[in-house]
C-alpha positions as CSV (number, residue, x, y, z in Angstrom):
1,X,135.2,57.1,2.5
2,X,132.8,60.0,3.0
3,X,132.7,61.4,6.5
4,X,129.3,62.7,7.5
5,X,128.4,64.7,10.5
6,X,124.9,64.4,12.1
7,X,123.4,67.6,13.3
8,X,120.2,68.3,15.1
9,X,117.8,70.8,13.6
10,X,117.4,73.9,15.7
11,X,117.0,77.6,15.1
12,X,120.6,78.0,14.0
13,X,120.4,75.1,11.5
14,X,116.8,74.6,10.4
15,X,115.9,71.3,8.9
16,X,112.9,70.8,6.7
17,X,113.4,67.0,6.5
18,X,112.9,66.0,10.1
19,X,114.8,66.2,13.3
20,X,118.2,64.9,12.3
21,X,120.2,65.1,9.1
22,X,123.7,64.2,8.0
23,X,126.0,66.7,6.3
24,X,128.8,65.6,4.0
25,X,131.4,67.7,5.8
26,X,134.2,66.7,3.5
27,X,132.4,68.1,0.4
28,X,131.3,71.2,2.4
29,X,134.8,71.8,3.6
30,X,136.3,71.3,0.1
31,X,133.7,73.6,-1.6
32,X,134.2,76.4,1.0
33,X,138.0,76.2,0.8
34,X,137.9,76.3,-3.0
35,X,135.6,79.3,-2.9
36,X,138.0,81.1,-0.5
37,X,141.0,80.3,-2.6
38,X,139.2,81.5,-5.7
39,X,138.5,84.8,-4.1
40,X,142.2,85.1,-3.2
41,X,143.5,84.1,-6.6
42,X,140.8,85.6,-8.8
43,X,139.9,88.7,-6.9
44,X,143.0,89.4,-4.9
45,X,141.1,89.4,-1.6
46,X,144.0,88.8,0.9
47,X,141.7,87.8,3.8
48,X,140.4,84.8,1.8
49,X,143.7,82.9,2.3
50,X,143.3,83.2,6.1
51,X,139.6,82.2,5.7
52,X,140.7,79.1,3.7
53,X,143.1,78.2,6.5
54,X,140.4,78.6,9.1
55,X,138.0,76.4,7.1
56,X,140.7,73.7,6.8
57,X,141.4,73.7,10.5
58,X,137.7,74.0,11.7
59,X,136.0,71.1,13.5
60,X,132.9,69.8,11.9
61,X,130.7,71.9,14.2
62,X,132.8,75.0,13.6
63,X,132.6,74.4,9.8
64,X,128.8,74.2,9.9
65,X,128.7,77.5,11.8
66,X,131.0,79.2,9.3
67,X,128.8,77.8,6.5
68,X,125.6,79.2,8.0
69,X,127.3,82.5,8.6
70,X,128.3,82.6,4.9
71,X,124.7,81.8,4.0
72,X,125.4,78.3,2.6
73,X,122.4,76.1,2.0
74,X,123.3,72.9,3.9
75,X,120.6,71.0,2.1
76,X,123.1,70.9,-0.8
77,X,125.4,68.8,1.4
78,X,122.8,66.5,2.9
79,X,123.9,62.9,2.9
């Protein structure tokens, strides 16, 4: 079952499709964790292993904030 998190559009998370949208947080979390682990294994960036752990433990709201901070396009995860 796919878990979705509904967020309200605001300055922090702009939304071009209306006031509300659902984000597939499981896919977002999986992609972000895999990117961090890839940076660790592929590039030897030690901090990436801690980042992957933070992503794994983050609440849905925290995950969305981390994604925005990393410049992720949340439209790619719209449900």
